[in-house]
VOFIBA-940666 format. One record per atom (N, C-alpha, C): residue number from 1; atom name; x, z, y. Coordinates in nm, 3 decimals. Last residue first. Layout:
! VOFIBA-940666
SITE   n atom      c1      c3      c2
SITE NUM   CA       X       Z       Y
...
This chain:
! VOFIBA-940666
SITE   n atom      c1      c3      c2
SITE 212    N   9.662   9.619  10.960
SITE 212   CA   9.695   9.660  11.067
SITE 212    C   9.853   9.538  11.093
SITE 211    N   9.357   9.587  10.776
SITE 211   CA   9.505   9.541  10.794
SITE 211    C   9.589   9.558  10.902
SITE 210    N   9.128   9.870  10.709
SITE 210   CA   9.161   9.750  10.784
SITE 210    C   9.331   9.708  10.797
SITE 209    N   9.056   9.936  10.402
SITE 209   CA   9.106   9.975  10.501
SITE 209    C   9.166   9.828  10.586
SITE 208    N   8.755   9.808  10.253
SITE 208   CA   8.848   9.816  10.249
SITE 208    C   8.961   9.864  10.388
SITE 207    N   8.447   9.916  10.153
SITE 207   CA   8.525   9.926  10.272
SITE 207    C   8.667   9.936  10.228
SITE 206    N   8.411   9.775   9.890
SITE 206   CA   8.306   9.802   9.989
SITE 206    C   8.366   9.806  10.121
SITE 205    N   8.601   9.828   9.708
SITE 205   CA   8.560   9.700   9.744
SITE 205    C   8.460   9.666   9.851
SITE 204    N   8.863  10.010   9.744
SITE 204   CA   8.713  10.041   9.776
SITE 204    C   8.688   9.899   9.786
SITE 203    N   9.148  10.044   9.738
SITE 203   CA   9.078  10.003   9.586
SITE 203    C   8.929   9.965   9.650
SITE 202    N   9.255  10.162   9.935
SITE 202   CA   9.318  10.052   9.854
SITE 202    C   9.248   9.962   9.762
SITE 201    N   9.127  10.355  10.028
SITE 201   CA   9.157  10.270  10.146
SITE 201    C   9.211  10.135  10.067
SITE 200    N   9.071  10.488   9.799
SITE 200   CA   8.952  10.428   9.855
SITE 200    C   9.006  10.324   9.946
SITE 199    N   9.325  10.629   9.751
SITE 199   CA   9.277  10.548   9.645
SITE 199    C   9.191  10.418   9.722
SITE 198    N   9.328  10.766   9.989
SITE 198   CA   9.448  10.668   9.958
SITE 198    C   9.373  10.565   9.858
SITE 197    N   9.123  10.973   9.929
SITE 197   CA   9.140  10.883  10.033
SITE 197    C   9.207  10.740  10.016
SITE 196    N   9.040  11.009   9.581
SITE 196   CA   9.130  11.034   9.706
SITE 196    C   9.114  10.913   9.815
SITE 195    N   8.792  11.136   9.392
SITE 195   CA   8.865  11.016   9.431
SITE 195    C   8.982  11.053   9.500
SITE 194    N   8.560  11.248   9.117
SITE 194   CA   8.616  11.265   9.252
SITE 194    C   8.730  11.143   9.291
SITE 193    N   8.248  11.108   8.992
SITE 193   CA   8.379  11.149   8.970
SITE 193    C   8.459  11.147   9.127
SITE 192    N   7.915  11.182   9.081
SITE 192   CA   8.012  11.093   9.003
SITE 192    C   8.133  11.166   9.033
SITE 191    N   7.806  11.246   9.430
SITE 191   CA   7.753  11.214   9.269
SITE 191    C   7.891  11.130   9.213
SITE 190    N   7.928  11.265   9.674
SITE 190   CA   7.787  11.337   9.616
SITE 190    C   7.740  11.336   9.513
SITE 189    N   8.272  11.339   9.591
SITE 189   CA   8.164  11.296   9.624
SITE 189    C   8.046  11.355   9.584
SITE 188    N   8.562  11.471   9.706
SITE 188   CA   8.451  11.543   9.647
SITE 188    C   8.338  11.454   9.706
SITE 187    N   8.877  11.366   9.741
SITE 187   CA   8.741  11.345   9.814
SITE 187    C   8.630  11.397   9.683
SITE 186    N   9.178  11.490   9.819
SITE 186   CA   9.089  11.487   9.727
SITE 186    C   8.972  11.472   9.802
SITE 185    N   9.438  11.338  10.014
SITE 185   CA   9.330  11.451  10.010
SITE 185    C   9.258  11.374   9.909
SITE 184    N   9.654  11.135  10.099
SITE 184   CA   9.661  11.227   9.937
SITE 184    C   9.518  11.320   9.929
SITE 183    N   9.571  11.064  10.339
SITE 183   CA   9.563  10.971  10.235
SITE 183    C   9.569  11.026  10.061
SITE 182    N   9.427  11.225  10.566
SITE 182   CA   9.536  11.241  10.502
SITE 182    C   9.501  11.145  10.359
SITE 181    N   9.211  11.020  10.785
SITE 181   CA   9.263  11.147  10.738
SITE 181    C   9.379  11.140  10.611
SITE 180    N   9.125  10.780  10.803
SITE 180   CA   9.212  10.808  10.953
SITE 180    C   9.279  10.969  10.876
SITE 179    N   8.907  10.737  10.695
SITE 179   CA   9.029  10.634  10.654
SITE 179    C   9.163  10.731  10.743
SITE 178    N   8.714  10.858  10.836
SITE 178   CA   8.763  10.917  10.686
SITE 178    C   8.893  10.855  10.653
SITE 177    N   8.623  10.759  11.059
SITE 177   CA   8.641  10.924  11.057
SITE 177    C   8.704  10.955  10.924
SITE 176    N   8.663  10.492  11.052
SITE 176   CA   8.713  10.575  11.183
SITE 176    C   8.713  10.708  11.155
SITE 175    N   8.576  10.398  10.792
SITE 175   CA   8.673  10.361  10.860
SITE 175    C   8.750  10.446  10.991
SITE 174    N   8.325  10.553  10.765
SITE 174   CA   8.442  10.562  10.675
SITE 174    C   8.572  10.488  10.695
SITE 173    N   8.190  10.488  11.016
SITE 173   CA   8.205  10.594  10.963
SITE 173    C   8.343  10.624  10.860
SITE 172    N   8.138  10.187  10.958
SITE 172   CA   8.228  10.254  11.071
SITE 172    C   8.262  10.381  11.028
SITE 171    N   8.017  10.195  10.711
SITE 171   CA   8.127  10.131  10.737
SITE 171    C   8.208  10.187  10.851
SITE 170    N   7.769  10.328  10.815
SITE 170   CA   7.805  10.402  10.718
SITE 170    C   7.968  10.315  10.704
SITE 169    N   7.691  10.172  11.044
SITE 169   CA   7.719  10.271  11.057
SITE 169    C   7.787  10.334  10.935
SITE 168    N   7.628   9.910  10.893
SITE 168   CA   7.701   9.912  10.963
SITE 168    C   7.785  10.039  11.009
SITE 167    N   7.365  10.008  10.740
SITE 167   CA   7.503   9.973  10.672
SITE 167    C   7.641   9.930  10.778
SITE 166    N   7.198  10.291  10.771
SITE 166   CA   7.254  10.189  10.865
SITE 166    C   7.376  10.130  10.809
SITE 165    N   6.899  10.446  10.702
SITE 165   CA   7.025  10.436  10.664
SITE 165    C   7.082  10.301  10.746
SITE 164    N   6.633  10.588  10.764
SITE 164   CA   6.715  10.588  10.835
SITE 164    C   6.876  10.528  10.826
SITE 163    N   6.558  10.605  10.405
SITE 163   CA   6.495  10.615  10.580
SITE 163    C   6.630  10.664  10.649
SITE 162    N   6.757  10.368  10.231
SITE 162   CA   6.658  10.470  10.245
SITE 162    C   6.626  10.513  10.382
SITE 161    N   6.955  10.191  10.213
SITE 161   CA   6.811  10.124  10.206
SITE 161    C   6.715  10.235  10.235
SITE 160    N   7.229  10.226  10.188
SITE 160   CA   7.163  10.233  10.347
SITE 160    C   7.015  10.184  10.349
SITE 159    N   7.420  10.422   9.939
SITE 159   CA   7.311  10.330   9.992
SITE 159    C   7.271  10.354  10.125
SITE 158    N   7.766  10.479   9.990
SITE 158   CA   7.647  10.525  10.008
SITE 158    C   7.536  10.447   9.997
SITE 157    N   8.026  10.302   9.805
SITE 157   CA   7.957  10.403   9.931
SITE 157    C   7.818  10.421   9.907
SITE 156    N   8.302  10.306   9.579
SITE 156   CA   8.178  10.269   9.635
SITE 156    C   8.123  10.336   9.755
SITE 155    N   8.497  10.425   9.467
SITE 155   CA   8.512  10.274   9.444
SITE 155    C   8.360  10.214   9.499
SITE 154    N   8.347  10.710   9.455
SITE 154   CA   8.467  10.651   9.385
SITE 154    C   8.412  10.515   9.400
SITE 153    N   8.210  10.705   9.779
SITE 153   CA   8.199  10.733   9.632
SITE 153    C   8.349  10.667   9.592
SITE 152    N   8.089  10.829  10.082
SITE 152   CA   8.188  10.771  10.026
SITE 152    C   8.193  10.801   9.878
SITE 151    N   7.851  10.960  10.149
SITE 151   CA   7.906  10.886  10.210
SITE 151    C   7.997  10.748  10.144
SITE 150    N   7.708  11.161  10.032
SITE 150   CA   7.683  11.035  10.019
SITE 150    C   7.734  10.907  10.087
SITE 149    N   7.970  11.393  10.068
SITE 149   CA   7.847  11.380  10.051
SITE 149    C   7.806  11.242   9.973
SITE 148    N   8.256  11.446  10.082
SITE 148   CA   8.178  11.327  10.166
SITE 148    C   8.072  11.331  10.147
SITE 147    N   8.475  11.684  10.155
SITE 147   CA   8.341  11.703  10.107
SITE 147    C   8.249  11.585  10.155
SITE 146    N   8.777  11.677  10.125
SITE 146   CA   8.701  11.621  10.181
SITE 146    C   8.612  11.623  10.100
SITE 145    N   9.124  11.839  10.167
SITE 145   CA   8.978  11.830  10.057
SITE 145    C   8.889  11.748  10.175
SITE 144    N   9.353  11.991  10.210
SITE 144   CA   9.367  11.847  10.145
SITE 144    C   9.240  11.826  10.076
SITE 143    N   9.361  12.241  10.291
SITE 143   CA   9.334  12.221  10.142
SITE 143    C   9.372  12.064  10.100
SITE 142    N   9.393  12.198  10.555
SITE 142   CA   9.498  12.270  10.498
SITE 142    C   9.483  12.256  10.339
SITE 141    N   9.146  12.095  10.632
SITE 141   CA   9.270  11.998  10.622
SITE 141    C   9.390  12.077  10.557
SITE 140    N   8.867  11.981  10.507
SITE 140   CA   8.937  12.124  10.508
SITE 140    C   9.093  12.054  10.500
SITE 139    N   8.561  11.852  10.608
SITE 139   CA   8.711  11.815  10.602
SITE 139    C   8.771  11.968  10.614
SITE 138    N   8.254  11.725  10.544
SITE 138   CA   8.326  11.845  10.549
SITE 138    C   8.482  11.827  10.530
SITE 137    N   8.034  11.506  10.667
SITE 137   CA   8.130  11.528  10.575
SITE 137    C   8.217  11.631  10.612
SITE 136    N   7.668  11.429  10.729
SITE 136   CA   7.849  11.475  10.763
SITE 136    C   7.941  11.486  10.652
SITE 135    N   7.395  11.211  10.823
SITE 135   CA   7.504  11.255  10.731
SITE 135    C   7.640  11.269  10.788
SITE 134    N   7.201  11.186  11.001
SITE 134   CA   7.226  11.283  11.026
SITE 134    C   7.359  11.344  10.908
SITE 133    N   7.093  10.931  10.909
SITE 133   CA   7.150  10.913  11.061
SITE 133    C   7.236  11.063  11.064
SITE 132    N   7.244  10.829  10.603
SITE 132   CA   7.118  10.862  10.680
SITE 132    C   7.175  10.901  10.825
SITE 131    N   7.446  10.663  10.588
SITE 131   CA   7.375  10.677  10.444
SITE 131    C   7.247  10.758  10.485
SITE 130    N   7.515  10.685  10.822
SITE 130   CA   7.505  10.571  10.765
SITE 130    C   7.429  10.553  10.685
SITE 129    N   7.777  10.922  11.010
SITE 129   CA   7.614  10.845  10.970
SITE 129    C   7.649  10.739  10.917
SITE 128    N   7.936  11.165  11.022
SITE 128   CA   7.952  11.006  10.969
SITE 128    C   7.811  10.964  10.890
SITE 127    N   8.082  11.420  11.171
SITE 127   CA   7.931  11.316  11.169
SITE 127    C   7.988  11.206  11.109
SITE 126    N   8.237  11.682  11.019
SITE 126   CA   8.269  11.549  11.090
SITE 126    C   8.125  11.438  11.062
SITE 125    N   8.351  11.994  11.062
SITE 125   CA   8.236  11.893  11.032
SITE 125    C   8.237  11.774  11.095
SITE 124    N   8.601  12.185  10.910
SITE 124   CA   8.538  12.118  11.030
SITE 124    C   8.469  12.002  10.988
SITE 123    N   8.741  12.497  10.753
SITE 123   CA   8.716  12.374  10.780
SITE 123    C   8.640  12.303  10.905
SITE 122    N   8.848  12.748  10.667
SITE 122   CA   8.894  12.682  10.786
SITE 122    C   8.838  12.528  10.754
SITE 121    N   8.697  12.915  10.554
SITE 121   CA   8.782  12.846  10.439
SITE 121    C   8.825  12.720  10.563
SITE 120    N   8.402  12.967  10.759
SITE 120   CA   8.483  12.980  10.645
SITE 120    C   8.595  12.862  10.578
SITE 119    N   8.318  12.831  10.970
SITE 119   CA   8.396  12.994  11.005
SITE 119    C   8.457  13.016  10.894
SITE 118    N   8.392  12.504  11.118
SITE 118   CA   8.313  12.618  10.985
SITE 118    C   8.405  12.727  10.966
SITE 117    N   8.355  12.362  11.398
SITE 117   CA   8.445  12.446  11.275
SITE 117    C   8.339  12.522  11.195
SITE 116    N   8.237  12.020  11.437
SITE 116   CA   8.204  12.175  11.449
SITE 116    C   8.294  12.246  11.359
SITE 115    N   8.260  11.752  11.481
SITE 115   CA   8.386  11.873  11.498
SITE 115    C   8.351  11.988  11.504
SITE 114    N   7.923  11.722  11.510
SITE 114   CA   8.057  11.655  11.538
SITE 114    C   8.158  11.766  11.532
SITE 113    N   7.745  11.998  11.390
SITE 113   CA   7.766  11.875  11.497
SITE 113    C   7.896  11.828  11.470
SITE 112    N   7.450  12.142  11.251
SITE 112   CA   7.587  12.137  11.256
SITE 112    C   7.614  12.007  11.357
SITE 111    N   7.214  12.427  11.328
SITE 111   CA   7.233  12.280  11.341
SITE 111    C   7.429  12.270  11.332
SITE 110    N   7.070  12.689  11.120
SITE 110   CA   7.149  12.631  11.252
SITE 110    C   7.177  12.490  11.224
SITE 109    N   6.855  12.703  10.968
SITE 109   CA   6.870  12.817  11.067
SITE 109    C   6.971  12.761  11.197
SITE 108    N   6.604  12.479  10.820
SITE 108   CA   6.743  12.513  10.860
SITE 108    C   6.757  12.633  10.958
SITE 107    N   6.296  12.619  10.721
SITE 107   CA   6.358  12.545  10.799
SITE 107    C   6.522  12.577  10.809
SITE 106    N   6.255  12.662  10.350
SITE 106   CA   6.252  12.700  10.490
SITE 106    C   6.317  12.642  10.577
SITE 105    N   6.110  12.438  10.097
SITE 105   CA   6.221  12.506  10.156
SITE 105    C   6.169  12.566  10.289
SITE 104    N   5.874  12.415   9.823
SITE 104   CA   5.905  12.421   9.992
SITE 104    C   6.047  12.487   9.992
SITE 103    N   5.931  12.203   9.563
SITE 103   CA   5.911  12.295   9.597
SITE 103    C   5.975  12.334   9.763
SITE 102    N   5.774  11.926   9.353
SITE 102   CA   5.781  11.977   9.468
SITE 102    C   5.798  12.117   9.504
SITE 101    N   5.956  11.740   9.091
SITE 101   CA   5.850  11.835   9.125
SITE 101    C   5.914  11.919   9.290
SITE 100    N   5.987  11.398   9.145
SITE 100   CA   6.050  11.519   9.137
SITE 100    C   5.950  11.626   9.191
SITE  99    N   5.954  11.147   9.184
SITE  99   CA   5.893  11.183   9.084
SITE  99    C   5.963  11.324   9.034
SITE  98    N   6.031  11.017   9.419
SITE  98   CA   6.106  11.007   9.305
SITE  98    C   6.067  11.110   9.177
SITE  97    N   5.793  11.025   9.570
SITE  97   CA   5.856  10.897   9.541
SITE  97    C   5.932  10.912   9.465
SITE  96    N   5.759  11.308   9.598
SITE  96   CA   5.668  11.234   9.540
SITE  96    C   5.713  11.106   9.485
SITE  95    N   6.010  11.401   9.740
SITE  95   CA   5.958  11.434   9.565
SITE  95    C   5.884  11.354   9.493
SITE  94    N   5.942  11.284   9.979
SITE  94   CA   6.056  11.270   9.920
SITE  94    C   6.033  11.270   9.739
SITE  93    N   5.719  11.445  10.057
SITE  93   CA   5.686  11.310  10.016
SITE  93    C   5.833  11.248   9.961
SITE  92    N   5.830  11.707  10.072
SITE  92   CA   5.732  11.677   9.969
SITE  92    C   5.729  11.520   9.962
SITE  91    N   6.022  11.666  10.254
SITE  91   CA   6.071  11.685  10.136
SITE  91    C   5.963  11.633  10.030
SITE  90    N   6.049  11.617  10.542
SITE  90   CA   5.953  11.551  10.434
SITE  90    C   6.005  11.551  10.306
SITE  89    N   6.212  11.792  10.664
SITE  89   CA   6.032  11.819  10.670
SITE  89    C   5.966  11.721  10.615
SITE  88    N   6.443  11.657  10.613
SITE  88   CA   6.410  11.765  10.556
SITE  88    C   6.262  11.824  10.554
SITE  87    N   6.426  11.416  10.764
SITE  87   CA   6.413  11.417  10.623
SITE  87    C   6.395  11.562  10.555
SITE  86    N   6.427  11.525  11.017
SITE  86   CA   6.293  11.471  10.985
SITE  86    C   6.268  11.430  10.814
SITE  85    N   6.656  11.639  11.044
SITE  85   CA   6.581  11.721  11.015
SITE  85    C   6.435  11.659  10.979
SITE  84    N   6.922  11.453  11.067
SITE  84   CA   6.832  11.454  10.958
SITE  84    C   6.727  11.569  10.906
SITE  83    N   7.013  11.519  11.314
SITE  83   CA   6.933  11.426  11.322
SITE  83    C   6.894  11.356  11.170
SITE  82    N   7.105  11.802  11.295
SITE  82   CA   6.970  11.771  11.325
SITE  82    C   6.914  11.629  11.326
SITE  81    N   7.248  11.880  11.014
SITE  81   CA   7.292  11.808  11.121
SITE  81    C   7.136  11.770  11.171
SITE  80    N   7.234  12.231  10.884
SITE  80   CA   7.200  12.096  10.877
SITE  80    C   7.193  12.021  11.010
SITE  79    N   7.253  12.523  10.699
SITE  79   CA   7.301  12.458  10.816
SITE  79    C   7.270  12.312  10.766
SITE  78    N   7.109  12.855  10.659
SITE  78   CA   7.114  12.719  10.627
SITE  78    C   7.169  12.608  10.750
SITE  77    N   7.282  13.159  10.566
SITE  77   CA   7.217  13.061  10.651
SITE  77    C   7.210  12.938  10.628
SITE  76    N   7.228  13.386  10.289
SITE  76   CA   7.312  13.295  10.378
SITE  76    C   7.209  13.214  10.454
SITE  75    N   7.113  13.560  10.105
SITE  75   CA   7.095  13.584  10.247
SITE  75    C   7.148  13.499  10.332
SITE  74    N   7.105  13.471   9.832
SITE  74   CA   7.222  13.542   9.909
SITE  74    C   7.226  13.585  10.051
SITE  73    N   6.807  13.436   9.751
SITE  73   CA   6.898  13.519   9.685
SITE  73    C   7.058  13.588   9.749
SITE  72    N   6.735  13.252   9.950
SITE  72   CA   6.640  13.375   9.929
SITE  72    C   6.751  13.482   9.855
SITE  71    N   6.911  13.065   9.961
SITE  71   CA   6.914  13.177  10.056
SITE  71    C   6.846  13.288  10.043
SITE  70    N   6.875  12.960   9.706
SITE  70   CA   6.982  13.018   9.732
SITE  70    C   6.999  13.138   9.847
SITE  69    N   6.591  12.903   9.744
SITE  69   CA   6.610  12.984   9.637
SITE  69    C   6.768  13.058   9.664
SITE  68    N   6.642  12.672   9.941
SITE  68   CA   6.548  12.803   9.950
SITE  68    C   6.585  12.906   9.894
SITE  67    N   6.824  12.495   9.789
SITE  67   CA   6.843  12.553   9.918
SITE  67    C   6.772  12.669   9.939
SITE  66    N   6.741  12.351   9.608
SITE  66   CA   6.745  12.470   9.546
SITE  66    C   6.809  12.563   9.656
SITE  65    N   6.724  12.071   9.708
SITE  65   CA   6.617  12.151   9.645
SITE  65    C   6.648  12.290   9.622
SITE  64    N   6.943  11.958   9.842
SITE  64   CA   6.868  12.076   9.907
SITE  64    C   6.777  12.124   9.839
SITE  63    N   6.978  11.718   9.755
SITE  63   CA   7.107  11.763   9.796
SITE  63    C   7.045  11.917   9.865
SITE  62    N   6.741  11.551   9.684
SITE  62   CA   6.874  11.581   9.570
SITE  62    C   6.974  11.690   9.638
SITE  61    N   6.674  11.474   9.903
SITE  61   CA   6.613  11.602   9.834
SITE  61    C   6.710  11.659   9.745
SITE  60    N   6.860  11.436  10.210
SITE  60   CA   6.804  11.377  10.086
SITE  60    C   6.771  11.478   9.971
SITE  59    N   7.008  11.533  10.419
SITE  59   CA   6.870  11.597  10.395
SITE  59    C   6.800  11.487  10.298
SITE  58    N   7.349  11.605  10.366
SITE  58   CA   7.259  11.529  10.466
SITE  58    C   7.130  11.584  10.371
SITE  57    N   7.531  11.795  10.342
SITE  57   CA   7.570  11.695  10.420
SITE  57    C   7.474  11.590  10.441
SITE  56    N   7.493  12.171  10.394
SITE  56   CA   7.435  12.012  10.347
SITE  56    C   7.506  11.895  10.428
SITE  55    N   7.541  12.467  10.324
SITE  55   CA   7.585  12.374  10.420
SITE  55    C   7.528  12.231  10.345
SITE  54    N   7.532  12.812  10.385
SITE  54   CA   7.468  12.678  10.268
SITE  54    C   7.500  12.580  10.397
SITE  53    N   7.707  13.084  10.434
SITE  53   CA   7.665  12.961  10.456
SITE  53    C   7.650  12.878  10.353
SITE  52    N   7.804  13.312  10.284
SITE  52   CA   7.757  13.331  10.400
SITE  52    C   7.698  13.241  10.516
SITE  51    N   7.834  13.472   9.974
SITE  51   CA   7.815  13.363  10.019
SITE  51    C   7.755  13.383  10.181
SITE  50    N   8.112  13.631   9.840
SITE  50   CA   8.007  13.638   9.890
SITE  50    C   7.974  13.543   9.970
SITE  49    N   8.242  13.582   9.499
SITE  49   CA   8.244  13.534   9.636
SITE  49    C   8.097  13.622   9.694
SITE  48    N   8.345  13.573   9.235
SITE  48   CA   8.352  13.690   9.292
SITE  48    C   8.357  13.668   9.439
SITE  47    N   8.300  13.381   9.042
SITE  47   CA   8.402  13.344   9.123
SITE  47    C   8.426  13.455   9.229
SITE  46    N   8.078  13.465   8.892
SITE  46   CA   8.201  13.439   8.846
SITE  46    C   8.294  13.441   8.941
SITE  45    N   7.887  13.430   9.145
SITE  45   CA   7.926  13.564   9.072
SITE  45    C   8.054  13.561   9.005
SITE  44    N   7.882  13.154   9.133
SITE  44   CA   7.926  13.224   9.268
SITE  44    C   7.991  13.390   9.222
SITE  43    N   7.765  13.117   8.914
SITE  43   CA   7.886  13.049   8.929
SITE  43    C   7.949  13.140   9.068
SITE  42    N   7.512  13.199   8.937
SITE  42   CA   7.594  13.281   8.834
SITE  42    C   7.728  13.203   8.828
SITE  41    N   7.390  13.064   9.123
SITE  41   CA   7.426  13.189   9.162
SITE  41    C   7.540  13.247   9.046
SITE  40    N   7.420  12.808   9.000
SITE  40   CA   7.475  12.807   9.122
SITE  40    C   7.520  12.956   9.152
SITE  39    N   7.218  12.851   8.787
SITE  39   CA   7.382  12.815   8.765
SITE  39    C   7.463  12.844   8.875
SITE  38    N   7.010  12.898   8.923
SITE  38   CA   7.074  13.008   8.813
SITE  38    C   7.191  12.966   8.814
SITE  37    N   6.926  12.666   9.050
SITE  37   CA   6.989  12.755   9.121
SITE  37    C   7.055  12.869   9.045
SITE  36    N   6.913  12.356   9.011
SITE  36   CA   6.975  12.439   8.918
SITE  36    C   7.004  12.559   8.986
SITE  35    N   6.965  12.192   9.329
SITE  35   CA   6.909  12.235   9.170
SITE  35    C   6.969  12.299   9.135
SITE  34    N   7.165  12.103   9.524
SITE  34   CA   7.040  12.003   9.512
SITE  34    C   6.974  12.036   9.368
SITE  33    N   7.339  12.237   9.742
SITE  33   CA   7.251  12.306   9.639
SITE  33    C   7.141  12.226   9.603
SITE  32    N   7.565  12.158   9.979
SITE  32   CA   7.464  12.061   9.868
SITE  32    C   7.420  12.117   9.726
SITE  31    N   7.813  12.400   9.919
SITE  31   CA   7.766  12.282   9.981
SITE  31    C   7.638  12.205   9.908
SITE  30    N   7.808  12.733   9.982
SITE  30   CA   7.799  12.661   9.905
SITE  30    C   7.756  12.561   9.978
SITE  29    N   8.100  12.939  10.058
SITE  29   CA   7.999  12.873  10.127
SITE  29    C   7.936  12.792   9.999
SITE  28    N   8.241  13.291  10.112
SITE  28   CA   8.207  13.164  10.015
SITE  28    C   8.123  13.083  10.107
SITE  27    N   8.485  13.537  10.084
SITE  27   CA   8.397  13.494  10.181
SITE  27    C   8.370  13.343  10.122
SITE  26    N   8.724  13.650  10.029
SITE  26   CA   8.613  13.635   9.915
SITE  26    C   8.515  13.594   9.965
SITE  25    N   8.951  13.678  10.169
SITE  25   CA   8.830  13.754  10.202
SITE  25    C   8.732  13.758  10.101
SITE  24    N   9.147  13.523  10.020
SITE  24   CA   9.178  13.676  10.048
SITE  24    C   9.047  13.758  10.075
SITE  23    N   9.031  13.263   9.921
SITE  23   CA   9.080  13.368   9.830
SITE  23    C   9.115  13.541   9.884
SITE  22    N   8.716  13.167  10.011
SITE  22   CA   8.867  13.212  10.087
SITE  22    C   8.907  13.298   9.974
SITE  21    N   8.565  12.918   9.847
SITE  21   CA   8.561  13.043   9.888
SITE  21    C   8.713  13.057   9.947
SITE  20    N   8.286  12.688   9.775
SITE  20   CA   8.398  12.697   9.824
SITE  20    C   8.422  12.860   9.860
SITE  19    N   8.124  12.514   9.554
SITE  19   CA   8.123  12.615   9.609
SITE  19    C   8.274  12.645   9.662
SITE  18    N   7.914  12.201   9.567
SITE  18   CA   8.054  12.260   9.574
SITE  18    C   8.046  12.403   9.608
SITE  17    N   7.721  11.959   9.369
SITE  17   CA   7.727  12.090   9.430
SITE  17    C   7.886  12.161   9.431
SITE  16    N   7.663  11.642   9.327
SITE  16   CA   7.773  11.728   9.314
SITE  16    C   7.743  11.841   9.434
SITE  15    N   7.321  11.577   9.209
SITE  15   CA   7.421  11.603   9.301
SITE  15    C   7.543  11.685   9.262
SITE  14    N   7.149  11.491   8.946
SITE  14   CA   7.288  11.506   8.926
SITE  14    C   7.362  11.535   9.051
SITE  13    N   6.867  11.490   8.992
SITE  13   CA   6.948  11.373   9.023
SITE  13    C   7.078  11.388   8.999
SITE  12    N   6.785  11.753   8.928
SITE  12   CA   6.719  11.617   8.868
SITE  12    C   6.834  11.482   8.891
SITE  11    N   7.041  11.992   8.928
SITE  11   CA   6.936  11.902   8.983
SITE  11    C   6.912  11.801   8.924
SITE  10    N   7.418  11.918   8.959
SITE  10   CA   7.287  12.021   8.946
SITE  10    C   7.181  11.923   8.991
SITE   9    N   7.766  11.911   8.872
SITE   9   CA   7.659  11.852   8.911
SITE   9    C   7.492  11.911   8.885
SITE   8    N   8.014  12.116   9.062
SITE   8   CA   7.952  12.062   8.914
SITE   8    C   7.830  11.972   8.964
SITE   7    N   8.306  12.252   9.155
SITE   7   CA   8.201  12.157   9.180
SITE   7    C   8.149  12.124   9.063
SITE   6    N   8.458  12.535   9.307
SITE   6   CA   8.409  12.489   9.189
SITE   6    C   8.294  12.390   9.220
SITE   5    N   8.749  12.691   9.457
SITE   5   CA   8.646  12.586   9.457
SITE   5    C   8.603  12.553   9.303
SITE   4    N   8.916  12.870   9.666
SITE   4   CA   8.864  12.858   9.556
SITE   4    C   8.778  12.760   9.565
SITE   3    N   9.211  12.702   9.829
SITE   3   CA   9.087  12.731   9.834
SITE   3    C   9.029  12.762   9.684
SITE   2    N   9.532  12.707   9.929
SITE   2   CA   9.454  12.730   9.830
SITE   2    C   9.325  12.772   9.796
SITE   1    N   9.640  12.585  10.206
SITE   1   CA   9.595  12.662  10.168
SITE   1    C   9.504  12.647  10.047
């Protein structure tokens, strides 16, 4: 399935925001709106999509700074894994620590759970904790696309020294939930360039694939 997709960096920490849409229904989702709401909305309009959900890979400030504004402009519901709710509720403290201007966001409308189907674009939620307790990745099997957030990067992995991070859990998440997916699949990372699952299985120095 060929999805409508646009990924671009937003906000003060240049988080990769992804807009996905169904080419037939024109229904779309916004994943990780970490800032620059005008740019996000302009892109949504250029793509001709109607946004029904705003999804979050996790609740570090740079992945949801614009969520409230996008919800206000689109009427879409906010989704977050419940184990990251404590981070969402402490946005002001996060902003203070990173020197980023604080703007309140409303509470999430719905919870994400492992293996939860995404109503748009034939996706599924994978709980991939480690970077944060509630970190998730979004897998679109028919499109061979993974939105990995800050779990997996090009030749790297997410940091685990922030609130709730766990170095053992992130390795387990990558090996057991991501490396078992299609090796040809494109991986949209939370920051920086895209990669593929197969490339990271072979080349990632932090989490090489297990040798069977």
